[in-house]
C-alpha positions as CSV (number, residue, x, y, z in Angstrom):
1,M,77.2,149.2,150.0
2,N,80.0,148.1,152.2
3,W,83.4,149.5,151.1
4,N,86.6,147.9,152.2
5,K,89.0,150.7,153.0
6,I,92.6,150.7,151.8
7,T,94.9,152.5,154.2
8,S,98.3,151.0,153.6
9,L,100.7,149.9,150.9
10,S,100.9,146.4,152.5
11,E,97.2,145.8,151.6
12,L,97.8,146.0,147.9
13,G,99.5,142.7,147.6
14,D,96.7,140.9,149.3
15,I,94.1,142.7,147.1
16,N,96.0,141.7,144.0
17,I,96.0,138.0,145.1
18,E,92.3,138.3,146.1
19,S,91.6,139.3,142.5
20,N,92.4,135.7,141.4
21,N,89.2,134.6,143.2
22,I,86.8,137.6,142.7
23,K,87.0,140.8,140.7
24,V,88.1,143.7,142.8
25,L,86.9,147.3,142.3
26,L,89.3,150.0,143.4
27,F,87.7,153.5,143.8
28,K,90.2,156.3,144.3
29,H,88.3,159.2,145.8
30,S,89.2,162.8,146.5
31,T,87.1,164.0,149.4
32,R,87.6,167.6,148.2
33,C,86.3,167.1,144.6
34,S,82.6,167.4,143.7
35,I,83.1,165.3,140.5
36,S,84.6,162.5,142.7
37,S,81.7,162.8,145.1
38,A,79.2,162.5,142.2
39,A,81.0,159.4,140.8
40,L,81.0,157.8,144.3
41,N,77.3,158.5,144.7
42,R,76.6,156.9,141.2
43,I,78.3,153.7,142.3
44,E,76.8,153.6,145.8
45,S,73.2,154.5,144.8
46,N,73.1,151.7,142.1
47,W,75.0,149.0,144.0
48,K,72.9,146.0,144.9
49,E,73.8,143.5,147.7
50,L,74.1,140.7,145.1
51,D,76.8,142.7,143.4
52,S,79.2,141.8,146.2
53,Q,79.1,138.2,145.1
54,K,80.7,139.3,141.8
55,I,82.9,142.2,142.7
56,K,84.6,143.2,146.0
57,P,84.7,147.0,146.4
58,Y,87.6,148.8,147.9
59,Y,87.7,152.6,148.6
60,L,90.9,154.7,148.8
61,D,90.9,158.2,150.3
62,L,93.7,159.4,148.1
63,L,94.2,162.6,150.0
64,Q,95.1,160.7,153.1
65,H,96.9,157.9,151.3
66,R,98.6,159.4,148.2
67,D,101.4,156.9,148.5
68,V,98.9,154.0,148.1
69,S,97.4,155.8,145.1
70,N,100.8,156.2,143.5
71,Q,101.6,152.5,144.0
72,I,98.3,151.5,142.4
73,A,99.2,153.5,139.4
74,K,102.6,151.7,139.2
75,M,101.2,148.2,139.8
76,Y,98.5,148.4,137.2
77,Q,100.4,150.8,134.8
78,I,97.5,153.2,134.8
79,E,98.1,157.0,135.0
80,H,96.9,158.4,138.3
81,Q,93.5,160.3,138.1
82,S,91.0,161.5,140.6
83,P,88.4,160.2,140.8
84,Q,89.4,156.9,139.3
85,L,87.8,153.5,139.2
86,L,89.7,150.3,138.4
87,L,88.5,146.8,138.0
88,I,91.1,144.2,138.8
89,E,90.9,140.5,137.7
90,N,93.7,138.0,138.1
91,G,96.2,140.7,139.1
92,K,95.5,142.9,136.0
93,C,93.5,146.0,135.5
94,I,90.8,145.0,133.0
95,Y,88.9,148.3,133.2
96,S,89.8,151.9,134.2
97,E,87.6,155.0,134.0
98,T,87.9,158.5,135.5
99,H,85.8,161.5,136.3
100,N,82.3,161.7,134.6
101,G,83.1,158.5,132.7
102,I,82.6,156.4,135.8
103,R,79.5,154.4,135.3
104,Y,78.0,151.6,137.5
105,D,76.5,149.7,134.6
106,E,79.9,149.3,132.8
107,L,81.2,147.2,135.7
108,F,78.9,144.4,134.8
109,T,79.3,144.4,131.1
110,L,82.8,143.0,131.5
111,Q,81.5,139.7,132.8
């Protein structure tokens, strides 16, 4: 799985526009949290190369970029959680899940 890393606030506008052409997955990860690591592993171990044709995955290290995480919460009117997975389509959050509720298979039931 090839994550696109988010490192600045300025990238969020481009990602939002990009969601008009392809669904965008935002994974907010805490590198100090075992639940976050387990959720990340569930996504990565199940991801298939063809999935990238339907969903573009973005990864945010929220400990290094908390300002970006806060802006994501504001943009999509979703309360900040960690770990957190959001699926964005046409500039709107169509799916949000946190902690042990993060499941790979749910991403593709929203097609």
